[in-house]
N, C-alpha and C positions, 0 to 999 in steps of 0.2 A: 810027231810034235808032242811036247811035253804039255800036259794040261794046264800048267801054271802060265803058259804063255799066252792063253786066250784073252787075257786083259789087254794084251799088246797087239791084238788083231781084230780090225773091225772090217768084216767082209763088205760092208755097204759103203765104205769110204772110197770115193772116186778119185782118180788121179789128179794132181794139181795142174797137170798140163802134159804136153808131148815131149818136153825137154826139160833139163835142169831148171827149176824155178830161179834160183839165184844166178846162174850163168846167163840165163835169158835176160835178166834184169840189168846184169852188170855188162853185157856184151861179150861175155866169155864163151868158152867152148867146153866140151866134155868128151871123154873117151867112151864110156858106157854108163847106162842110167840104172838107178835103183829106186825103188818104191817103198816108202813107210807103209807097213801093214796096219798102222793105227789110224793115220790120218789122210793117207793118200799122197803126201809130200813126194815129188820126184826131184831127186838130187843126183848129182854125179858121183861116180864110183872113187875108190880110194886111189886108183891109178890116175885119175884126172888131176889137173893142176889144182883145183880148188877144193876138192873133196867134200862137197856140199852135203852129201848123204851122211857122212861120219859127223859132221857139224850139226845137222838136224838132230841126230841121236843124242849129241852132247849137250845141246840146247834144251831138248824136250823130254829126254828120257824114254822116248819111244824106241824101244830096243831090237824090235824085229823088222827086217827088211826082205824084200824080194827083187828079183831081177826085173827089170822094165824093158829087157831086149827080146826080140822076137826068137822064139825056139827055146828059151831058157826057162825052166820051171823049178826053182829052188828058193829056199828061205835061209836067213842067216840071223842068229841072235848076237847082236853086238856084245852084250854083257859077258856071255860065256865063251863067245867064238866058235860056237857050234853051228854047223850047217845042218839042213834037213831038207828032204825032198818032198815031203808030204805036207799039206796044209789045206785050209778052207779056200775054195775059189773066191777070188776077190772081185768087186766090181769092175765092169769093162771100162776102158779097154785094158787088155792084159800086157800090152807092149806098146812102144811107140810106133808110129806109122811106118809101114814097110819101106816106104820110098824115102824115109829120113836116114841119112847115113851115120855110121859109127866110125870114127868120131864125128861129131857134129856140133851146131849146124854147119854145113859144108862152107857158107860164106865166111865163116870166122875161124876156121881151123888152119893154123900156120902151117907152112911148107915143112917145117922142122918139127911137127907135133910129136913124133915118136921120142925125139930128145927131151921132150918136156914132161913125159910121164913119170909118175912116181913108180918105183919098183915094186 
């Protein structure tokens, strides 16, 4: 990780929830979840219909994110497009609950969800 990214990572910021904050409020669904390393905002990935993680970056300038999926440990810098494997341990939880499916939430995922993903 580049030293200049430390201002975009707050290891004490707790996740905003167990699912995409905006999708949950709007009654939507997501494919995979991403976590802002600055404030803990949980948003849906770029493959998801609403792409809330990207919108969060565009609205706040919080340019570094990490996966909020079980078993995934990587970081991404929106501004440069660079991914990296190492970074500080963030406040728990590290991922959404194991019993929460992807895509999710199960009750709102349409039968044709694969047709609705972004490339």
